[in-house]
C-alpha positions in Angstrom: 101.8 144.2 173.3 99.2 141.8 174.7 100.4 138.3 175.5 98.6 135.3 177.0 101.0 132.4 177.5 99.6 129.0 178.5 101.7 126.3 180.2 101.1 123.1 182.1 99.7 120.9 179.4 101.0 117.4 178.7 100.2 113.7 178.7 98.4 112.2 181.7 96.7 108.9 182.4 92.9 108.7 183.0 92.1 109.8 186.5 95.1 112.0 186.7 95.5 115.7 187.3 97.0 118.7 185.5 97.2 122.4 186.4 97.2 124.8 183.5 98.5 128.3 183.9 98.1 131.4 181.8 100.4 134.4 182.3 98.9 137.6 180.9 100.6 140.9 180.1 99.8 144.1 178.3 96.2 144.5 179.5 94.4 145.7 182.7 94.1 142.1 183.8 91.8 142.6 186.8 88.9 144.0 184.8 88.8 141.1 182.3 86.8 138.0 182.4 89.2 135.2 182.0 88.3 131.9 180.4 89.6 128.5 179.4 88.4 127.0 176.2 89.3 123.7 174.5 89.2 122.4 171.0 89.4 118.7 170.2 90.4 117.5 166.7 87.5 118.1 164.2 85.4 120.0 166.8 84.6 123.5 167.6 86.3 125.5 170.3 84.1 125.4 173.5 84.1 127.1 176.8 85.4 125.0 179.7 85.4 127.5 182.5 85.4 131.3 183.1 86.0 133.6 186.0 84.8 137.2 186.1 86.6 140.1 187.6 84.2 139.7 190.6 85.4 136.1 191.1 82.1 134.5 189.9 82.8 131.3 188.0 81.1 129.4 185.2 81.8 125.8 184.2 80.8 123.6 181.3 78.6 120.7 182.5 81.1 118.2 181.4 83.8 119.5 183.8 81.7 120.5 186.8 83.1 119.0 190.0 86.4 118.0 188.3 87.9 121.3 187.1 88.5 124.5 189.1 89.3 127.9 187.6 91.1 130.6 189.7 92.8 133.9 189.1 95.6 135.8 190.8 95.2 139.5 190.0 98.5 140.3 191.7 100.3 138.0 189.3 98.1 138.6 186.2 97.5 134.9 185.9 94.6 132.5 185.6 94.7 128.8 186.4 92.7 125.7 185.6 93.1 122.8 188.0 91.9 119.7 186.2 91.3 116.6 188.2 89.8 113.1 187.4 90.8 113.6 183.8 89.1 111.5 181.2 90.1 110.7 177.6 87.4 113.0 176.4 89.2 115.9 178.0 91.9 115.5 175.4 92.1 118.8 173.5 94.1 122.0 172.9 93.3 124.3 175.8 93.3 128.0 175.2 93.3 131.0 177.6 91.0 133.9 176.8 90.7 137.4 178.1 87.4 139.3 177.4 86.2 142.7 178.2 82.8 143.7 176.9 83.2 147.2 178.3 86.4 147.8 176.3 85.2 145.6 173.4 88.5 143.6 173.6 89.1 139.9 173.3 92.4 138.1 173.3 93.6 134.5 172.9 96.7 132.6 173.9 98.4 130.1 171.6 97.1 127.0 173.3 98.5 124.1 175.2 97.9 120.4 174.4 96.3 118.2 177.0 96.3 114.5 176.2 94.6 112.0 178.5 95.5 108.4 177.6 97.0 105.2 178.8 
């Protein structure tokens, strides 16, 4: 059974930080591209950051320089360090595992991040 379980969301003031974690089980984690997506109310789900099995990272322009994605293949986990948070970062954040080779794609259940005073 494949499971992606996010944690670390919450309420934070503008300028604050959060570290999101995603624990993964049931797949060959190290070969998957891992990504963080977010979906704000009334908007489409969009890519925030991704990290390939090689360690190459990709970021949305809106979070470059503020967010850092990382992975620990030994722990089957991916992280999103989010700094200098802004109200517009408020969304549900989803963990994603993708393998084009295996034609497999999995989602977590999401964790709410709210940036507000």
